[in-house]
C-alpha positions as CSV (number, residue, x, y, z in Angstrom):
1,M,108.7,18.0,159.0
2,M,105.0,17.6,158.4
3,T,102.6,20.3,159.5
4,A,99.0,19.3,160.4
5,V,96.5,20.2,157.8
6,K,93.5,21.9,159.3
7,L,90.6,22.9,157.2
8,S,88.4,25.8,158.4
9,L,84.7,25.6,158.6
10,E,84.5,28.1,155.8
11,Q,86.5,25.7,153.5
12,V,84.1,22.9,154.4
13,D,81.2,25.2,153.6
14,H,82.7,26.0,150.3
15,V,83.1,22.3,149.4
16,A,79.6,21.6,150.6
17,D,78.3,24.4,148.5
18,L,80.1,23.0,145.4
19,A,78.5,19.6,146.1
20,R,75.2,21.3,146.8
21,L,75.0,19.8,150.3
22,A,73.2,21.4,153.2
23,L,75.2,20.4,156.4
24,T,74.3,20.8,160.0
25,D,76.8,22.3,162.4
26,Q,77.6,18.8,163.6
27,E,78.2,17.5,160.1
28,R,80.3,20.5,159.2
29,E,82.6,19.7,162.2
30,T,82.7,16.0,161.4
31,F,83.6,16.7,157.7
32,R,86.2,19.3,158.8
33,L,88.0,16.6,160.9
34,Q,87.6,13.9,158.3
35,L,88.7,16.0,155.3
36,S,91.6,17.4,157.3
37,A,92.7,13.8,158.1
38,V,92.5,12.9,154.4
39,L,94.6,15.9,153.4
40,E,97.2,15.1,156.2
41,Y,97.5,11.6,154.8
42,A,97.9,12.9,151.3
43,E,100.7,15.2,152.6
44,R,102.4,12.2,154.1
45,L,102.2,10.4,150.8
46,R,103.6,13.4,149.0
47,Q,106.7,13.4,151.1
48,L,107.6,9.8,150.1
49,D,110.6,9.3,147.8
50,T,109.1,7.7,144.7
51,G,112.1,8.3,142.4
52,D,112.9,4.6,142.0
53,I,109.3,3.6,141.3
54,P,108.4,3.4,137.6
55,L,105.5,5.4,136.4
56,T,102.3,3.4,136.2
57,A,98.8,4.2,134.9
58,T,97.3,1.2,136.5
59,V,98.4,-1.9,138.5
60,L,95.7,-4.0,136.9
61,P,95.9,-5.7,133.5
62,L,93.9,-3.8,130.9
63,E,91.1,-5.6,129.2
64,N,87.8,-4.7,127.7
65,V,84.8,-6.3,129.4
66,M,82.0,-6.5,126.9
67,R,78.5,-7.7,127.4
68,N,75.5,-8.1,125.1
69,D,73.1,-5.1,125.0
70,E,69.9,-6.0,126.8
71,V,66.7,-4.0,127.0
72,R,65.9,-3.5,130.6
73,P,63.3,-1.4,132.3
74,S,64.5,2.1,133.2
75,L,63.6,4.2,136.2
76,P,60.3,6.1,136.2
77,V,60.8,9.7,135.1
78,E,59.4,10.9,138.5
79,D,62.2,9.1,140.3
80,V,64.9,10.3,138.0
81,L,63.8,14.0,138.4
82,A,63.0,13.7,142.1
83,N,66.2,15.5,143.3
84,A,66.7,17.8,140.3
85,P,67.0,21.4,141.3
86,A,64.8,22.5,138.3
87,V,62.5,20.5,136.0
88,Q,60.7,21.6,132.8
89,D,58.4,19.5,130.7
90,G,59.7,16.2,132.3
91,C,63.4,17.1,131.7
92,F,66.3,18.5,133.7
93,R,66.4,22.3,133.4
94,V,69.9,23.7,133.4
95,P,71.3,27.2,133.2
96,I,72.2,28.5,129.8
97,V,75.9,28.2,129.2
98,L,76.1,29.3,125.5
99,P,74.8,32.5,124.0
100,A,71.6,32.3,122.0
101,P,72.1,32.2,118.3
102,S,70.6,35.7,117.9
103,E,73.2,37.1,120.4
104,G,76.1,35.9,118.3
105,V,79.6,35.5,119.6
106,R,81.7,38.6,120.2
107,D,85.2,38.5,118.6
108,D,87.5,40.7,120.6
109,G,90.7,39.4,119.0
């Protein structure tokens, strides 16, 4: 028996936060219903008996599609950085994820 999957608005807010989306109350409710429907469908698929179906990585034939490298104009820097949360000297500014070399790496083990 399948139970309905219902996301809470808090769960939608969490997903929106991860995606850095600011949602209106109407969008929150719309996404709550849509994401709940997707999860309900995934639950239905999970219940299917697939024991007799061979494992497959892809249903399409694998082939490399190569093209010649061509120099093409790129986007203006201003357009590329327009939606960046932080910019410094014409580049994306991102949080530091590794310690500075002077801090070293602590070995607790």
